[in-house]
HTML snippet that shows the backbone in 3Dmol.js (N, CA, C, O; Angstrom):
<script src="https://3Dmol.org/build/3Dmol-min.js"></script>
<div id="view" style="width:600px;height:400px;position:relative"></div>
<script>
const pdb = `
ATOM      1  N   MET A   1      16.646  36.307 -19.589  1.00  0.00           N
ATOM      2  CA  MET A   1      15.341  35.950 -20.092  1.00  0.00           C
ATOM      3  C   MET A   1      15.312  36.262 -21.584  1.00  0.00           C
ATOM      4  O   MET A   1      15.729  37.334 -22.022  1.00  0.00           O
ATOM      5  N   SER A   2      14.821  35.321 -22.335  1.00  0.00           N
ATOM      6  CA  SER A   2      14.743  35.539 -23.777  1.00  0.00           C
ATOM      7  C   SER A   2      13.625  36.533 -24.101  1.00  0.00           C
ATOM      8  O   SER A   2      12.704  36.744 -23.313  1.00  0.00           O
ATOM      9  N   GLN A   3      13.736  37.124 -25.267  1.00  0.00           N
ATOM     10  CA  GLN A   3      12.709  38.073 -25.697  1.00  0.00           C
ATOM     11  C   GLN A   3      11.364  37.357 -25.839  1.00  0.00           C
ATOM     12  O   GLN A   3      10.324  37.922 -25.502  1.00  0.00           O
ATOM     13  N   SER A   4      11.378  36.127 -26.332  1.00  0.00           N
ATOM     14  CA  SER A   4      10.142  35.353 -26.479  1.00  0.00           C
ATOM     15  C   SER A   4       9.486  35.118 -25.118  1.00  0.00           C
ATOM     16  O   SER A   4       8.271  35.259 -24.976  1.00  0.00           O
ATOM     17  N   ASN A   5      10.282  34.764 -24.136  1.00  0.00           N
ATOM     18  CA  ASN A   5       9.773  34.536 -22.789  1.00  0.00           C
ATOM     19  C   ASN A   5       9.226  35.835 -22.194  1.00  0.00           C
ATOM     20  O   ASN A   5       8.174  35.841 -21.556  1.00  0.00           O
ATOM     21  N   PHE A   6       9.947  36.928 -22.409  1.00  0.00           N
ATOM     22  CA  PHE A   6       9.526  38.232 -21.905  1.00  0.00           C
ATOM     23  C   PHE A   6       8.187  38.644 -22.524  1.00  0.00           C
ATOM     24  O   PHE A   6       7.288  39.105 -21.822  1.00  0.00           O
ATOM     25  N   VAL A   7       8.064  38.474 -23.836  1.00  0.00           N
ATOM     26  CA  VAL A   7       6.835  38.825 -24.538  1.00  0.00           C
ATOM     27  C   VAL A   7       5.665  38.007 -23.985  1.00  0.00           C
ATOM     28  O   VAL A   7       4.580  38.544 -23.762  1.00  0.00           O
ATOM     29  N   ALA A   8       5.886  36.723 -23.768  1.00  0.00           N
ATOM     30  CA  ALA A   8       4.823  35.857 -23.252  1.00  0.00           C
ATOM     31  C   ALA A   8       4.394  36.277 -21.846  1.00  0.00           C
ATOM     32  O   ALA A   8       3.201  36.316 -21.543  1.00  0.00           O
ATOM     33  N   LYS A   9       5.356  36.586 -20.999  1.00  0.00           N
ATOM     34  CA  LYS A   9       5.032  36.966 -19.624  1.00  0.00           C
ATOM     35  C   LYS A   9       4.360  38.336 -19.541  1.00  0.00           C
ATOM     36  O   LYS A   9       3.501  38.558 -18.688  1.00  0.00           O
ATOM     37  N   MET A  10       4.749  39.247 -20.421  1.00  0.00           N
ATOM     38  CA  MET A  10       4.207  40.602 -20.394  1.00  0.00           C
ATOM     39  C   MET A  10       2.899  40.719 -21.163  1.00  0.00           C
ATOM     40  O   MET A  10       2.113  41.634 -20.918  1.00  0.00           O
ATOM     41  N   GLY A  11       2.664  39.801 -22.088  1.00  0.00           N
ATOM     42  CA  GLY A  11       1.442  39.865 -22.880  1.00  0.00           C
ATOM     43  C   GLY A  11       1.459  40.984 -23.907  1.00  0.00           C
ATOM     44  O   GLY A  11       0.419  41.563 -24.221  1.00  0.00           O
ATOM     45  N   ILE A  12       2.638  41.287 -24.427  1.00  0.00           N
ATOM     46  CA  ILE A  12       2.775  42.317 -25.458  1.00  0.00           C
ATOM     47  C   ILE A  12       3.442  41.700 -26.677  1.00  0.00           C
ATOM     48  O   ILE A  12       3.914  40.565 -26.619  1.00  0.00           O
ATOM     49  N   GLY A  13       3.483  42.437 -27.774  1.00  0.00           N
ATOM     50  CA  GLY A  13       4.063  41.918 -29.003  1.00  0.00           C
ATOM     51  C   GLY A  13       5.553  42.221 -29.138  1.00  0.00           C
ATOM     52  O   GLY A  13       6.102  43.069 -28.435  1.00  0.00           O
ATOM     53  N   PHE A  14       6.187  41.506 -30.058  1.00  0.00           N
ATOM     54  CA  PHE A  14       7.608  41.719 -30.320  1.00  0.00           C
ATOM     55  C   PHE A  14       7.885  43.153 -30.761  1.00  0.00           C
ATOM     56  O   PHE A  14       8.918  43.726 -30.415  1.00  0.00           O
ATOM     57  N   GLN A  15       6.958  43.732 -31.528  1.00  0.00           N
ATOM     58  CA  GLN A  15       7.144  45.107 -32.006  1.00  0.00           C
ATOM     59  C   GLN A  15       7.269  46.065 -30.821  1.00  0.00           C
ATOM     60  O   GLN A  15       8.102  46.971 -30.827  1.00  0.00           O
ATOM     61  N   SER A  16       6.435  45.854 -29.812  1.00  0.00           N
ATOM     62  CA  SER A  16       6.476  46.713 -28.623  1.00  0.00           C
ATOM     63  C   SER A  16       7.799  46.569 -27.889  1.00  0.00           C
ATOM     64  O   SER A  16       8.395  47.560 -27.467  1.00  0.00           O
ATOM     65  N   VAL A  17       8.254  45.336 -27.738  1.00  0.00           N
ATOM     66  CA  VAL A  17       9.527  45.096 -27.051  1.00  0.00           C
ATOM     67  C   VAL A  17      10.670  45.723 -27.836  1.00  0.00           C
ATOM     68  O   VAL A  17      11.552  46.349 -27.248  1.00  0.00           O
ATOM     69  N   ASN A  18      10.665  45.564 -29.144  1.00  0.00           N
ATOM     70  CA  ASN A  18      11.716  46.161 -29.964  1.00  0.00           C
ATOM     71  C   ASN A  18      11.712  47.681 -29.836  1.00  0.00           C
ATOM     72  O   ASN A  18      12.773  48.301 -29.768  1.00  0.00           O
ATOM     73  N   GLY A  19      10.531  48.278 -29.802  1.00  0.00           N
ATOM     74  CA  GLY A  19      10.444  49.729 -29.640  1.00  0.00           C
ATOM     75  C   GLY A  19      11.020  50.191 -28.315  1.00  0.00           C
ATOM     76  O   GLY A  19      11.696  51.218 -28.249  1.00  0.00           O
ATOM     77  N   ILE A  20      10.753  49.430 -27.254  1.00  0.00           N
ATOM     78  CA  ILE A  20      11.295  49.770 -25.936  1.00  0.00           C
ATOM     79  C   ILE A  20      12.808  49.597 -25.934  1.00  0.00           C
ATOM     80  O   ILE A  20      13.533  50.468 -25.451  1.00  0.00           O
ATOM     81  N   GLU A  21      13.289  48.477 -26.472  1.00  0.00           N
ATOM     82  CA  GLU A  21      14.734  48.213 -26.512  1.00  0.00           C
ATOM     83  C   GLU A  21      15.480  49.266 -27.323  1.00  0.00           C
ATOM     84  O   GLU A  21      16.606  49.629 -26.983  1.00  0.00           O
ATOM     85  N   ASN A  22      14.860  49.757 -28.393  1.00  0.00           N
ATOM     86  CA  ASN A  22      15.521  50.738 -29.263  1.00  0.00           C
ATOM     87  C   ASN A  22      15.312  52.179 -28.805  1.00  0.00           C
ATOM     88  O   ASN A  22      15.806  53.110 -29.441  1.00  0.00           O
ATOM     89  N   GLY A  23      14.589  52.365 -27.714  1.00  0.00           N
ATOM     90  CA  GLY A  23      14.362  53.710 -27.197  1.00  0.00           C
ATOM     91  C   GLY A  23      13.325  54.506 -27.971  1.00  0.00           C
ATOM     92  O   GLY A  23      13.212  55.718 -27.786  1.00  0.00           O
ATOM     93  N   GLN A  24      12.563  53.840 -28.837  1.00  0.00           N
ATOM     94  CA  GLN A  24      11.553  54.530 -29.624  1.00  0.00           C
ATOM     95  C   GLN A  24      10.280  54.774 -28.825  1.00  0.00           C
ATOM     96  O   GLN A  24       9.563  55.745 -29.064  1.00  0.00           O
ATOM     97  N   THR A  25      10.005  53.885 -27.875  1.00  0.00           N
ATOM     98  CA  THR A  25       8.833  54.025 -27.017  1.00  0.00           C
ATOM     99  C   THR A  25       9.216  53.719 -25.578  1.00  0.00           C
ATOM    100  O   THR A  25      10.266  53.136 -25.309  1.00  0.00           O
ATOM    101  N   LYS A  26       8.353  54.120 -24.664  1.00  0.00           N
ATOM    102  CA  LYS A  26       8.559  53.815 -23.253  1.00  0.00           C
ATOM    103  C   LYS A  26       7.312  53.110 -22.735  1.00  0.00           C
ATOM    104  O   LYS A  26       6.193  53.456 -23.117  1.00  0.00           O
ATOM    105  N   PRO A  27       7.505  52.128 -21.872  1.00  0.00           N
ATOM    106  CA  PRO A  27       6.329  51.450 -21.326  1.00  0.00           C
ATOM    107  C   PRO A  27       5.566  52.365 -20.375  1.00  0.00           C
ATOM    108  O   PRO A  27       6.137  53.271 -19.769  1.00  0.00           O
ATOM    109  N   LEU A  28       4.270  52.110 -20.258  1.00  0.00           N
ATOM    110  CA  LEU A  28       3.453  52.841 -19.296  1.00  0.00           C
ATOM    111  C   LEU A  28       3.868  52.452 -17.880  1.00  0.00           C
ATOM    112  O   LEU A  28       4.603  51.484 -17.687  1.00  0.00           O
ATOM    113  N   ALA A  29       3.396  53.210 -16.895  1.00  0.00           N
ATOM    114  CA  ALA A  29       3.768  52.956 -15.492  1.00  0.00           C
ATOM    115  C   ALA A  29       3.429  51.529 -15.078  1.00  0.00           C
ATOM    116  O   ALA A  29       4.217  50.884 -14.386  1.00  0.00           O
ATOM    117  N   LEU A  30       2.269  51.030 -15.490  1.00  0.00           N
ATOM    118  CA  LEU A  30       1.887  49.668 -15.145  1.00  0.00           C
ATOM    119  C   LEU A  30       2.851  48.662 -15.774  1.00  0.00           C
ATOM    120  O   LEU A  30       3.227  47.675 -15.140  1.00  0.00           O
ATOM    121  N   GLY A  31       3.245  48.913 -17.010  1.00  0.00           N
ATOM    122  CA  GLY A  31       4.215  48.055 -17.684  1.00  0.00           C
ATOM    123  C   GLY A  31       5.552  48.056 -16.985  1.00  0.00           C
ATOM    124  O   GLY A  31       6.188  47.011 -16.855  1.00  0.00           O
ATOM    125  N   LEU A  32       5.988  49.223 -16.532  1.00  0.00           N
ATOM    126  CA  LEU A  32       7.251  49.308 -15.797  1.00  0.00           C
ATOM    127  C   LEU A  32       7.190  48.495 -14.516  1.00  0.00           C
ATOM    128  O   LEU A  32       8.160  47.829 -14.152  1.00  0.00           O
ATOM    129  N   LYS A  33       6.057  48.546 -13.831  1.00  0.00           N
ATOM    130  CA  LYS A  33       5.905  47.774 -12.593  1.00  0.00           C
ATOM    131  C   LYS A  33       5.973  46.282 -12.898  1.00  0.00           C
ATOM    132  O   LYS A  33       6.592  45.524 -12.150  1.00  0.00           O
ATOM    133  N   GLN A  34       5.339  45.853 -13.993  1.00  0.00           N
ATOM    134  CA  GLN A  34       5.391  44.446 -14.381  1.00  0.00           C
ATOM    135  C   GLN A  34       6.823  44.021 -14.707  1.00  0.00           C
ATOM    136  O   GLN A  34       7.254  42.928 -14.339  1.00  0.00           O
ATOM    137  N   ILE A  35       7.553  44.893 -15.398  1.00  0.00           N
ATOM    138  CA  ILE A  35       8.947  44.599 -15.727  1.00  0.00           C
ATOM    139  C   ILE A  35       9.768  44.488 -14.445  1.00  0.00           C
ATOM    140  O   ILE A  35      10.599  43.590 -14.314  1.00  0.00           O
ATOM    141  N   GLN A  36       9.538  45.392 -13.508  1.00  0.00           N
ATOM    142  CA  GLN A  36      10.262  45.353 -12.240  1.00  0.00           C
ATOM    143  C   GLN A  36      10.006  44.029 -11.514  1.00  0.00           C
ATOM    144  O   GLN A  36      10.935  43.429 -10.974  1.00  0.00           O
ATOM    145  N   VAL A  37       8.774  43.582 -11.499  1.00  0.00           N
ATOM    146  CA  VAL A  37       8.437  42.312 -10.843  1.00  0.00           C
ATOM    147  C   VAL A  37       9.148  41.152 -11.542  1.00  0.00           C
ATOM    148  O   VAL A  37       9.709  40.282 -10.876  1.00  0.00           O
ATOM    149  N   LEU A  38       9.130  41.131 -12.874  1.00  0.00           N
ATOM    150  CA  LEU A  38       9.798  40.061 -13.613  1.00  0.00           C
ATOM    151  C   LEU A  38      11.299  40.046 -13.336  1.00  0.00           C
ATOM    152  O   LEU A  38      11.885  38.986 -13.122  1.00  0.00           O
ATOM    153  N   VAL A  39      11.913  41.219 -13.342  1.00  0.00           N
ATOM    154  CA  VAL A  39      13.352  41.298 -13.089  1.00  0.00           C
ATOM    155  C   VAL A  39      13.657  40.846 -11.661  1.00  0.00           C
ATOM    156  O   VAL A  39      14.643  40.148 -11.426  1.00  0.00           O
ATOM    157  N   HIS A  40      12.820  41.239 -10.720  1.00  0.00           N
ATOM    158  CA  HIS A  40      13.001  40.818  -9.331  1.00  0.00           C
ATOM    159  C   HIS A  40      12.915  39.294  -9.216  1.00  0.00           C
ATOM    160  O   HIS A  40      13.670  38.687  -8.457  1.00  0.00           O
ATOM    161  N   GLN A  41      12.004  38.680  -9.960  1.00  0.00           N
ATOM    162  CA  GLN A  41      11.843  37.227  -9.940  1.00  0.00           C
ATOM    163  C   GLN A  41      13.053  36.502 -10.522  1.00  0.00           C
ATOM    164  O   GLN A  41      13.232  35.309 -10.281  1.00  0.00           O
ATOM    165  N   MET A  42      13.872  37.201 -11.275  1.00  0.00           N
ATOM    166  CA  MET A  42      15.071  36.598 -11.852  1.00  0.00           C
ATOM    167  C   MET A  42      16.146  36.355 -10.797  1.00  0.00           C
ATOM    168  O   MET A  42      17.133  35.671 -11.068  1.00  0.00           O
ATOM    169  N   GLY A  43      15.968  36.902  -9.611  1.00  0.00           N
ATOM    170  CA  GLY A  43      16.935  36.691  -8.536  1.00  0.00           C
ATOM    171  C   GLY A  43      18.263  37.361  -8.839  1.00  0.00           C
ATOM    172  O   GLY A  43      18.304  38.507  -9.287  1.00  0.00           O
ATOM    173  N   ASP A  44      19.344  36.641  -8.594  1.00  0.00           N
ATOM    174  CA  ASP A  44      20.683  37.199  -8.790  1.00  0.00           C
ATOM    175  C   ASP A  44      20.940  37.629 -10.230  1.00  0.00           C
ATOM    176  O   ASP A  44      21.689  38.578 -10.464  1.00  0.00           O
ATOM    177  N   ARG A  45      20.330  36.944 -11.201  1.00  0.00           N
ATOM    178  CA  ARG A  45      20.533  37.308 -12.606  1.00  0.00           C
ATOM    179  C   ARG A  45      19.973  38.687 -12.919  1.00  0.00           C
ATOM    180  O   ARG A  45      20.470  39.362 -13.821  1.00  0.00           O
ATOM    181  N   GLY A  46      18.949  39.115 -12.192  1.00  0.00           N
ATOM    182  CA  GLY A  46      18.339  40.414 -12.440  1.00  0.00           C
ATOM    183  C   GLY A  46      18.808  41.511 -11.518  1.00  0.00           C
ATOM    184  O   GLY A  46      18.365  42.653 -11.643  1.00  0.00           O
ATOM    185  N   LYS A  47      19.697  41.192 -10.591  1.00  0.00           N
ATOM    186  CA  LYS A  47      20.139  42.152  -9.581  1.00  0.00           C
ATOM    187  C   LYS A  47      20.707  43.433 -10.190  1.00  0.00           C
ATOM    188  O   LYS A  47      20.345  44.531  -9.768  1.00  0.00           O
ATOM    189  N   ASP A  48      21.588  43.303 -11.172  1.00  0.00           N
ATOM    190  CA  ASP A  48      22.191  44.487 -11.807  1.00  0.00           C
ATOM    191  C   ASP A  48      21.141  45.340 -12.518  1.00  0.00           C
ATOM    192  O   ASP A  48      21.223  46.568 -12.507  1.00  0.00           O
ATOM    193  N   LEU A  49      20.154  44.687 -13.137  1.00  0.00           N
ATOM    194  CA  LEU A  49      19.089  45.429 -13.815  1.00  0.00           C
ATOM    195  C   LEU A  49      18.241  46.206 -12.821  1.00  0.00           C
ATOM    196  O   LEU A  49      17.859  47.348 -13.075  1.00  0.00           O
ATOM    197  N   LEU A  50      17.949  45.578 -11.684  1.00  0.00           N
ATOM    198  CA  LEU A  50      17.176  46.277 -10.654  1.00  0.00           C
ATOM    199  C   LEU A  50      17.905  47.515 -10.173  1.00  0.00           C
ATOM    200  O   LEU A  50      17.308  48.581 -10.026  1.00  0.00           O
ATOM    201  N   ILE A  51      19.192  47.371  -9.929  1.00  0.00           N
ATOM    202  CA  ILE A  51      19.993  48.506  -9.445  1.00  0.00           C
ATOM    203  C   ILE A  51      20.040  49.616 -10.494  1.00  0.00           C
ATOM    204  O   ILE A  51      19.901  50.794 -10.167  1.00  0.00           O
ATOM    205  N   LYS A  52      20.236  49.230 -11.757  1.00  0.00           N
ATOM    206  CA  LYS A  52      20.384  50.227 -12.820  1.00  0.00           C
ATOM    207  C   LYS A  52      19.065  50.927 -13.153  1.00  0.00           C
ATOM    208  O   LYS A  52      19.031  52.151 -13.281  1.00  0.00           O
ATOM    209  N   TYR A  53      17.984  50.164 -13.293  1.00  0.00           N
ATOM    210  CA  TYR A  53      16.737  50.726 -13.810  1.00  0.00           C
ATOM    211  C   TYR A  53      15.659  50.976 -12.762  1.00  0.00           C
ATOM    212  O   TYR A  53      14.704  51.709 -13.017  1.00  0.00           O
ATOM    213  N   PHE A  54      15.807  50.374 -11.588  1.00  0.00           N
ATOM    214  CA  PHE A  54      14.797  50.521 -10.543  1.00  0.00           C
ATOM    215  C   PHE A  54      15.443  50.805  -9.187  1.00  0.00           C
ATOM    216  O   PHE A  54      15.237  50.057  -8.231  1.00  0.00           O
ATOM    217  N   PRO A  55      16.221  51.883  -9.102  1.00  0.00           N
ATOM    218  CA  PRO A  55      16.849  52.187  -7.803  1.00  0.00           C
ATOM    219  C   PRO A  55      15.771  52.530  -6.774  1.00  0.00           C
ATOM    220  O   PRO A  55      14.760  53.162  -7.083  1.00  0.00           O
ATOM    221  N   GLU A  56      16.018  52.103  -5.575  1.00  0.00           N
ATOM    222  CA  GLU A  56      15.027  52.370  -4.504  1.00  0.00           C
ATOM    223  C   GLU A  56      15.282  53.685  -3.848  1.00  0.00           C
ATOM    224  O   GLU A  56      14.553  54.070  -2.934  1.00  0.00           O
TER     225      GLU A  56
END
`;
const viewer = $3Dmol.createViewer("view");
viewer.addModel(pdb, "pdb");
viewer.setStyle({}, {cartoon: {color: "spectrum"}});
viewer.zoomTo();
viewer.render();
</script>
């Protein structure tokens, strides 16, 4: 998923995404849940991300 697509789906700005990617900020719990849902919707492409960042 492109950063532009991610920003549009999450409803946040590029600055926020860059801060998260660079480890400067962390998303709130609600934001993490939204990210988990988006990654899950990616199907097989998001499988590794789910395992790494959202272990059950």
